[in-house]
C-alpha positions in Angstrom: -34.3 11.3 -5.7 -33.8 8.8 -8.4 -33.9 11.3 -11.3 -30.6 11.5 -13.2 -29.4 15.1 -13.5 -29.1 16.8 -16.8 -25.4 17.0 -17.8 -24.5 19.6 -20.4 -20.9 18.2 -20.6 -22.2 14.8 -21.6 -24.7 16.1 -24.0 -22.1 18.3 -25.7 -19.8 15.3 -26.1 -17.1 16.9 -24.0 -17.1 14.2 -21.3 -17.9 10.5 -21.2 -16.6 9.7 -17.7 -20.1 9.0 -16.5 -21.0 6.5 -19.2 -24.4 5.7 -17.7 -25.5 9.3 -16.9 -28.5 9.1 -19.2 -29.7 5.8 -17.8 -32.3 6.0 -15.1 -30.6 5.5 -11.8 -32.9 2.7 -10.6 -32.0 0.8 -13.8 -28.3 1.4 -13.2 -28.6 -0.1 -9.7 -30.7 -3.1 -10.9 -28.2 -3.8 -13.7 -25.3 -3.9 -11.2 -27.3 -6.2 -8.9 -28.0 -8.5 -11.8 -24.4 -8.5 -12.9 -23.2 -9.6 -9.4 -25.9 -12.3 -9.2 -24.8 -13.7 -12.5 -21.1 -13.7 -11.5 -21.8 -15.2 -8.1 -24.5 -17.8 -8.7 -23.5 -19.6 -5.5 -25.1 -16.8 -3.5 -28.8 -17.6 -2.9 -31.3 -14.8 -3.4 -32.2 -14.7 0.3 -28.5 -14.1 1.1 -28.4 -10.8 -0.8 -29.0 -7.8 1.5 -30.7 -4.6 0.0 -28.2 -2.7 -2.0 -26.8 0.6 -0.8 -27.5 3.4 -3.4 -24.8 5.9 -4.1 -26.9 8.9 -5.1 -27.4 10.6 -8.5 -25.5 13.9 -7.9 -23.3 15.6 -5.3 -21.7 12.4 -4.1 -18.1 12.3 -5.2 -15.7 13.5 -2.4 -12.6 13.8 -4.7 -11.7 15.3 -8.0 -8.6 14.6 -10.1 -8.5 17.5 -12.5 -6.3 17.9 -15.6 -4.8 21.4 -15.8 -5.0 22.6 -19.4 -5.2 25.8 -21.4 -2.3 28.3 -21.1 -0.5 30.4 -18.5 -3.0 32.9 -17.1 -6.0 31.1 -18.7 -6.3 27.6 -17.4 -8.9 24.8 -17.8 -9.6 22.3 -15.1 -11.2 19.1 -16.1 -10.2 16.1 -18.3 -7.9 15.3 -21.1 -9.6 15.6 -24.5 -9.1 13.3 -27.5 -6.5 15.7 -28.9 -4.4 15.3 -25.7 -5.3 18.8 -24.4 -7.4 19.9 -21.5 -11.2 20.2 -21.5 -12.7 22.4 -18.9 -15.3 20.7 -16.6 -15.6 23.1 -13.7 -19.2 22.3 -12.7 -19.4 18.5 -12.9 -22.6 17.5 -11.0 -21.2 14.3 -9.5 -18.8 16.3 -7.3 -19.8 17.3 -3.8 -20.8 21.0 -3.7 -17.8 21.8 -1.6 -15.5 20.7 -4.4 -17.5 22.5 -7.1 -17.3 25.7 -5.0 -13.6 25.5 -4.6 -12.7 25.0 -8.3 -13.3 28.5 -9.7 -11.1 30.3 -7.0 -8.6 27.5 -7.4 -8.5 28.2 -11.2 -8.0 31.9 -10.5 -5.2 31.1 -8.2 -3.4 29.0 -10.8 -3.8 31.7 -13.4 -2.3 34.2 -10.9 0.8 32.1 -10.6 1.4 32.3 -14.4 2.6 28.7 -14.3 2.1 27.1 -17.7 -0.2 24.1 -17.9 1.5 20.9 -19.2 0.7 20.3 -22.8 0.8 16.5 -23.6 1.3 16.7 -27.4 4.4 19.0 -27.1 5.5 17.7 -23.7 6.0 21.2 -22.4 4.6 23.1 -19.4 4.6 22.8 -15.6 1.1 22.2 -14.1 -0.2 18.6 -14.7 -3.0 17.9 -12.3 -4.9 19.3 -9.2 -6.4 16.7 -6.8 -9.1 17.8 -4.4 -10.5 15.8 -1.5 -13.4 17.0 0.6 -13.9 16.0 4.3 -17.4 15.8 5.8 -16.5 19.0 7.8 -16.0 20.9 4.6 -12.2 21.0 4.9 -10.2 20.4 1.7 -7.0 18.7 0.8 -5.4 20.2 -2.3 -2.6 18.5 -4.2 -0.8 20.1 -7.2 1.1 17.8 -9.5 3.9 19.6 -11.3 7.0 18.8 -13.3 9.9 20.8 -11.7 11.3 22.1 -8.5 10.8 25.6 -9.8 7.0 25.1 -10.0 7.2 23.8 -6.4 8.9 26.9 -5.2 6.4 29.1 -7.1 3.5 27.4 -5.4 5.2 27.5 -2.0 5.6 31.3 -2.3 2.0 31.7 -3.4 0.5 29.7 -0.5 -0.9 32.8 1.3 -2.8 33.8 -1.8 -4.1 30.2 -2.2 -5.4 30.3 1.4 -7.0 33.7 0.9 -8.9 32.3 -2.2 -9.6 28.8 -0.8 -9.9 29.3 3.0 -11.2 25.8 3.6 -7.9 24.3 2.5 -6.5 22.3 5.5 -3.8 20.3 3.7 -1.8 21.5 0.7 0.9 19.6 -1.0 2.9 19.5 -4.2 3.8 16.3 -6.0 6.6 16.2 -8.5 6.1 14.2 -11.6 8.9 15.1 -14.1 8.4 12.1 -16.3 6.4 12.3 -19.6 4.1 9.3 -18.8 0.4 8.7 -18.2 0.2 8.5 -14.4 -1.5 10.8 -11.9 1.4 11.4 -9.5 5.0 10.9 -8.8 6.9 9.5 -5.8 8.0 12.8 -4.2 5.4 14.7 -2.2 6.1 18.0 -0.5 3.7 19.3 2.2 3.1 23.0 2.2 0.3 23.0 4.8 -1.0 20.6 7.4 -0.3 16.9 7.5 -3.6 15.0 7.1 -7.2 15.5 6.3 -9.6 14.3 9.0 -12.5 12.3 7.5 -15.1 12.2 10.4 -17.2 9.1 9.7 -19.1 9.1 13.1 -17.6 6.5 15.3 -14.2 6.9 13.7 -12.2 9.7 12.1 -9.7 8.5 9.5 -6.7 10.6 8.8 -5.8 10.9 5.1 -2.3 11.9 4.1 -1.8 13.3 0.6 -1.1 9.9 -1.0 -3.6 7.9 1.0 -6.5 6.0 -0.6 -10.1 6.6 0.5 -13.4 5.6 -1.1 -14.8 8.2 -3.4 -18.3 8.3 -1.9 -18.4 9.1 1.8 -22.0 8.0 2.7 -21.5 4.7 0.9 -18.1 4.2 2.6 -19.9 4.7 6.0 -22.4 2.0 5.0 -19.6 -0.3 3.9 -17.7 -0.1 7.1 -20.8 -0.3 9.2 -21.8 -3.6 7.4 -18.5 -5.2 8.1 -18.6 -4.1 11.7 -22.1 -5.6 12.1 -20.9 -8.9 10.7 -17.9 -8.9 13.1 -20.0 -8.0 16.2 -22.4 -10.8 15.4 -19.5 -13.4 15.5 -17.6 -11.9 18.4 -14.2 -13.0 17.1 -11.2 -13.1 19.4 -8.8 -11.8 16.6 -9.1 -10.0 13.3 -6.8 -9.3 10.4 -7.5 -6.5 8.0 -5.4 -7.2 4.9 -4.9 -4.3 2.4 -6.1 -2.1 5.3 -5.2 1.2 3.8 -5.7 3.9 6.4 -7.5 1.4 8.6 -11.2 1.9 7.7 -12.3 -1.7 8.3 -10.0 -2.4 11.1 -10.9 0.6 13.2 -14.7 0.4 12.6 -14.7 -3.3 13.5 -12.5 -2.8 16.6 -14.6 0.0 18.0 -17.9 -1.8 17.2 -16.7 -5.0 18.9 -15.3 -3.1 21.9 -18.5 -1.2 22.5 -21.0 -4.0 21.7 -23.1 -5.0 24.7 -22.2 -8.3 26.3 -24.7 -10.7 27.8 -24.1 -11.9 31.4 -22.7 -15.3 30.2 -20.2 -13.7 27.8 -17.2 -12.0 29.2 -15.0 -11.8 26.2 -12.3 -9.2 25.8 -12.3 -6.9 22.7 -10.8 -8.7 19.7 -7.1 -8.3 18.8 -7.1 -6.3 15.6 -4.2 -6.3 13.2 -4.1 -4.1 10.0 -1.6 -4.9 7.2 -0.8 -2.5 4.3 2.2 -2.0 2.1 2.0 1.8 2.2 4.0 3.2 5.1 2.1 6.5 4.8 -1.3 4.8 5.1 -0.1 2.8 8.2 1.1 6.1 9.8 -2.4 7.5 9.2 -4.1 4.4 10.6 -2.0 4.5 13.8 -2.8 8.2 14.3 -6.6 7.5 13.9 -6.4 4.6 16.3 -4.6 6.7 18.9 -7.1 9.6 18.5 -10.0 7.2 19.0 -8.4 5.3 21.9 -8.6 2.0 19.9 -6.3 -0.8 20.6 -5.2 -2.0 17.2 -1.8 -2.8 15.6 -0.8 -1.8 12.1 2.0 -3.3 10.2 3.8 -2.2 7.0 3.9 -5.3 4.8 2.7 -6.9 1.7 -0.6 -8.6 2.6 0.1 -11.9 0.9 3.7 -12.2 2.2 2.5 -11.4 5.7 -0.1 -14.1 5.7 2.2 -16.7 4.2 4.9 -16.0 6.8 2.5 -16.0 9.8 2.9 -19.0 12.3 -0.3 -21.1 12.6 -0.9 -20.0 16.2 -1.2 -16.4 15.0 -3.9 -17.0 12.3 -7.0 -14.9 13.3 -10.6 -16.0 13.7 -11.7 -13.4 11.1 -9.8 -12.2 8.0 -11.0 -9.0 6.2 -9.6 -8.4 2.7 -10.1 -5.3 0.6 -7.8 -5.8 -2.4 -7.3 -3.7 -5.5 -9.2 -4.6 -8.7 -7.0 -7.6 -9.5 -8.3 -9.4 -6.4 -6.3 -11.3 -3.8 -4.7 -13.6 -6.3 -3.9 -17.3 -6.3 -1.4 -17.4 -3.4 -3.6 -15.6 -0.9 -6.7 -17.5 -2.0 -4.8 -20.7 -1.4 -3.7 -19.6 2.0 -7.2 -18.6 3.0 -8.5 -22.0 1.7 -6.1 -23.8 4.0 -5.9 -21.4 7.0 -7.7 -22.2 10.2 -9.7 -18.9 10.1 -13.4 -19.2 10.7 -14.8 -16.2 8.9 -13.7 -14.0 5.9 -15.1 -10.7 4.9 -14.2 -9.9 1.3 -14.8 -6.4 0.0 -14.3 -6.1 -3.8 -14.4 -3.4 -6.4 -14.4 -6.0 -9.1 -17.0 -8.8 -9.0 -15.1 -10.6 -11.8 -11.9 -11.0 -9.7 -14.1 -11.8 -6.7 -15.7 -14.6 -8.5 -12.3 -16.0 -9.6 -10.9 -15.8 -6.1 -14.0 -17.5 -4.6 -13.6 -20.3 -7.1 -10.2 -20.9 -5.7 -11.6 -21.3 -2.1 -14.1 -24.2 -2.4 -14.1 -24.8 1.3 -15.9 -21.5 1.9 -19.5 -20.6 1.2 -21.2 -17.2 1.1 -23.3 -16.5 4.1 -24.4 -13.0 3.1 -23.6 -10.4 0.3 -24.4 -6.8 -0.4 -23.9 -4.4 -3.3 -22.6 -0.9 -2.5 -23.0 1.6 -5.4 -19.8 3.5 -4.7 -19.6 4.8 -8.3 -23.0 5.8 -9.8 -23.2 6.5 -13.5 -20.4 4.0 -14.2 -20.2 0.3 -14.5 -18.0 0.1 -11.4 -19.3 -1.0 -8.0 -18.3 -2.4 -4.6 -19.6 -5.8 -3.5 -18.9 -7.3 -0.1 -19.5 -10.9 1.0 -19.3 -12.7 4.4 -17.8 -16.2 4.0 -17.9 -19.1 6.4 -16.4 -22.6 6.2 -18.6 -25.3 4.7 -19.8 -27.9 7.2 
């Protein structure tokens, strides 16, 4: 289980995306644990829960593939040092359902005769293909192209795509006409379906084409379950999920609190749950997931920091969940949390450096429990989540 797979791409020097692929997995995990402990010395050893391992192969539920090569003979993989595509069709970190879909997907693109985008010459149409795999085996396919003409070509070829990749449940085309190093543009055209259903057990999350979801489904389940366990233990009357995305934390905590057994002397109602996210598309997905699950939760399109700063004191919740991008929550939100009358904070971070910086700005809070989630094996990246309580 802990044996790192042999990677011919890494050995041949064609790919360095998994920088730690040749390091034994147990050492990878131990090194990540050590890094978190060094950055968060205020967390006592007894407060660290056992880490959640991410697996050594077949764990990544999404692939963002550069389309290279030439019309009728494409490569699907990464961008090489010369600015041209390098084919990586059988990358072992991808879930098998993604690896199985790539060859017929490549054949489909070759049949369209669309030219891959060539970075050095700034010519061509096809830039990227993004694949996301649901636990059911259903796929979301996103084609990033330069022009309206490429969009129309792919629209007409949709029946051929579905014949070759029958598990495709959502298909969209993203237009990125600019010559810049980004993965997608602002305009998205749906060709099939509307959202990919990620069944996580108690909750199914709907992902629209531009929605964010964690790259490792089993570790994401463990992450949400841990937050829900902390919430149920506290029985808060109200919860905010800031940077809620498609509602993963909010919905898992809401359903866990709703369904938790209550002793005879406790007759508390389910907590009021509010999710806040700047992406309107993500909020639309969260609302749909809540409705499907019969969960009473509100979701608001707003900047997390601005929403918190503008909230009246009587609306401040008992528990605040934050899951910010790598930069962290920042000085303003940290200062707000430091002064707010909330009683608990759950902070999920993909960057322990910014987490340490934010915690330093909140001296009134102490870490009650912490856990490492290895969302990104074979890299230096990780997820770490802490439960905070006010110092006595």
